[in-house]
C-alpha positions as CSV (number, residue, x, y, z in Angstrom):
1,X,11.6,-4.5,-25.5
2,X,9.4,-2.6,-23.1
3,X,10.4,-1.3,-19.7
4,X,9.3,-3.2,-16.7
5,X,7.7,-1.7,-13.6
6,X,8.5,-1.3,-10.0
7,X,5.8,-2.9,-7.9
8,X,6.0,-2.1,-4.2
9,X,4.2,-4.6,-1.9
10,X,3.4,-3.6,1.7
11,X,1.1,-4.7,4.5
12,X,1.1,-5.7,8.1
13,X,3.4,-8.4,9.5
14,X,1.4,-11.7,9.1
15,X,-0.7,-10.5,6.1
16,X,1.1,-13.0,3.8
17,X,3.2,-10.7,1.7
18,X,6.2,-13.0,1.6
19,X,4.1,-16.0,0.6
20,X,2.4,-14.0,-2.1
21,X,5.6,-12.7,-3.5
22,X,7.1,-16.2,-3.7
23,X,4.0,-17.4,-5.6
24,X,4.2,-14.3,-7.9
25,X,7.8,-15.1,-8.8
26,X,6.8,-18.7,-9.7
27,X,3.7,-17.7,-11.6
28,X,4.7,-14.6,-13.6
29,X,7.7,-14.5,-16.0
30,X,10.2,-11.7,-15.9
31,X,9.6,-10.9,-12.2
32,X,12.6,-10.1,-10.0
33,X,12.7,-9.5,-6.3
34,X,14.7,-6.5,-5.3
35,X,17.6,-7.4,-2.9
36,X,18.2,-4.9,-0.1
37,X,21.5,-3.8,1.3
38,X,22.3,-4.0,5.0
39,X,25.1,-3.3,7.4
40,X,24.2,-6.3,9.6
41,X,26.5,-9.3,9.3
42,X,25.4,-12.3,7.3
43,X,23.6,-15.1,9.1
44,X,24.7,-18.7,8.6
45,X,23.8,-19.8,5.0
46,X,23.2,-16.3,3.7
47,X,25.1,-15.2,0.6
48,X,25.9,-11.7,-0.5
49,X,23.6,-10.6,-3.3
50,X,21.0,-13.3,-2.6
51,X,19.4,-12.5,0.8
52,X,21.1,-9.1,1.1
53,X,24.0,-7.0,-0.2
54,X,26.2,-7.0,2.9
55,X,28.0,-3.7,3.3
56,X,30.2,-2.1,5.9
57,X,28.6,0.9,7.7
58,X,31.2,3.2,6.1
59,X,30.3,1.9,2.6
60,X,26.6,2.2,3.3
61,X,26.9,5.8,4.6
62,X,28.9,6.7,1.6
63,X,26.2,5.3,-0.7
64,X,23.6,7.4,1.2
65,X,25.8,10.5,0.5
66,X,25.9,9.5,-3.2
67,X,22.1,9.1,-3.3
68,X,22.3,5.5,-4.4
69,X,19.3,4.2,-2.4
70,X,15.6,4.5,-3.3
71,X,15.0,4.5,0.5
72,X,16.9,3.5,3.6
73,X,16.3,3.2,7.3
74,X,18.0,2.2,10.5
75,X,16.6,-0.8,12.5
76,X,18.1,-2.3,15.6
77,X,21.5,-0.4,15.0
78,X,21.8,-1.7,11.4
79,X,21.2,0.2,8.2
80,X,18.9,-1.3,5.5
81,X,18.2,0.2,2.1
82,X,17.0,-0.5,-1.5
83,X,19.9,0.0,-4.0
84,X,18.6,2.2,-6.9
85,X,21.1,0.9,-9.5
86,X,19.9,-2.8,-9.5
87,X,16.3,-1.8,-9.5
88,X,16.7,0.5,-12.5
89,X,18.8,-2.0,-14.4
90,X,16.1,-4.7,-14.0
91,X,13.3,-2.2,-15.0
92,X,15.3,-1.2,-18.1
93,X,15.7,-4.9,-18.9
94,X,11.9,-5.3,-19.0
95,X,11.6,-7.0,-15.6
96,X,8.7,-6.5,-13.2
97,X,10.7,-5.5,-10.1
98,X,9.1,-6.6,-6.8
99,X,9.9,-4.6,-3.7
100,X,8.5,-6.0,-0.4
101,X,8.8,-3.3,2.1
102,X,7.1,-1.7,5.1
103,X,4.7,1.3,4.7
104,X,7.1,4.1,5.6
105,X,9.7,2.8,3.1
106,X,7.0,2.4,0.5
107,X,6.0,6.1,0.9
108,X,9.7,7.1,0.4
109,X,9.9,5.0,-2.7
110,X,6.7,6.5,-4.1
111,X,8.3,10.0,-3.6
112,X,11.4,9.0,-5.5
113,X,9.6,7.0,-8.2
114,X,6.0,8.2,-8.5
115,X,5.4,5.9,-11.4
116,X,5.8,2.8,-9.2
117,X,2.8,0.6,-8.6
118,X,1.8,0.2,-4.9
119,X,0.0,-3.0,-3.7
120,X,-1.2,-3.3,-0.1
121,X,-1.8,-6.8,1.2
122,X,-4.2,-6.9,4.1
123,X,-5.6,-9.7,6.3
124,X,-9.4,-10.4,6.3
125,X,-9.6,-9.0,9.9
126,X,-7.4,-8.0,12.8
127,X,-8.4,-11.1,14.7
128,X,-7.2,-13.4,11.9
129,X,-4.0,-11.4,11.7
130,X,-3.4,-12.0,15.4
131,X,-4.1,-15.7,14.9
132,X,-1.5,-15.8,12.1
133,X,1.1,-14.1,14.2
134,X,0.4,-16.4,17.2
135,X,0.4,-19.4,14.8
136,X,4.0,-18.7,13.8
137,X,5.1,-19.6,17.3
138,X,8.1,-17.3,17.0
139,X,6.9,-14.0,18.5
140,X,6.7,-13.1,22.2
141,X,3.5,-11.7,23.6
142,X,5.1,-8.2,23.7
143,X,6.1,-8.6,20.0
144,X,2.6,-9.7,19.0
145,X,1.1,-6.7,20.8
146,X,3.6,-4.3,19.1
147,X,3.0,-5.9,15.7
148,X,-0.8,-5.5,16.1
149,X,-0.4,-1.8,17.0
150,X,1.8,-1.3,14.0
151,X,-0.7,-3.2,11.8
152,X,-3.5,-0.7,12.8
153,X,-1.3,2.2,11.8
154,X,-0.3,0.5,8.5
155,X,-3.9,-0.4,7.7
156,X,-4.9,3.3,8.2
157,X,-2.6,4.1,5.2
158,X,-3.9,1.4,2.8
159,X,-5.9,4.0,0.7
160,X,-2.5,5.5,-0.4
161,X,-2.0,2.3,-2.6
162,X,-3.0,1.6,-6.2
163,X,-4.2,-1.9,-5.4
164,X,-5.7,-3.4,-2.3
165,X,-5.5,-7.1,-1.9
166,X,-7.3,-9.0,0.9
167,X,-5.4,-12.2,1.6
168,X,-8.3,-14.4,2.8
169,X,-7.7,-17.3,0.5
170,X,-4.1,-17.7,-0.6
171,X,-4.8,-19.1,-4.1
172,X,-7.3,-16.4,-4.8
173,X,-5.0,-13.6,-3.5
174,X,-2.1,-15.1,-5.5
175,X,-4.1,-15.1,-8.7
176,X,-5.3,-11.6,-8.1
177,X,-1.8,-10.3,-7.6
178,X,-0.5,-12.2,-10.7
179,X,-3.3,-10.8,-12.8
180,X,-2.5,-7.3,-11.6
181,X,1.2,-7.6,-12.4
182,X,0.6,-9.2,-15.8
183,X,-2.0,-6.5,-16.5
184,X,0.6,-3.8,-16.2
185,X,2.3,-5.0,-19.5
186,X,-0.9,-5.4,-21.5
């Protein structure tokens, strides 16, 4: 059995990463989405090991000391990280491991695992990205402005990635991503 790959998928909020990853998991066999660890409490309906690995802050900090994360960061007073053990187990089992993560985290993963494959999902334009964010109806005006500024910074780093994917038409982008991932094992 051949080893799988770690495929890191990044891009601005609203670019369609989550939707493309869901399609990828449906369309390509032996794909597995990496589950992050967090110190935040579970929300209603969330299960440990499915949405996140829920950890105490003390346990998370001990895991940091033991170098058990590919990357980790603190957001909104909670710690989030990618457990290295489960990622490596799935790669060794031949799975294509999908890690959907923001740009800074992706750079940290690339340093730890230079062999990972990096995919950047971008919108067709900034104006379409803004339309998508507004269309969600869940973001405040301040949040939309902040996300647009972050998007500009993230887009400036897209050339650091192995594969650029413009999500203009969902079916086309989903096929392009599936073809890229299946091409890694050919």
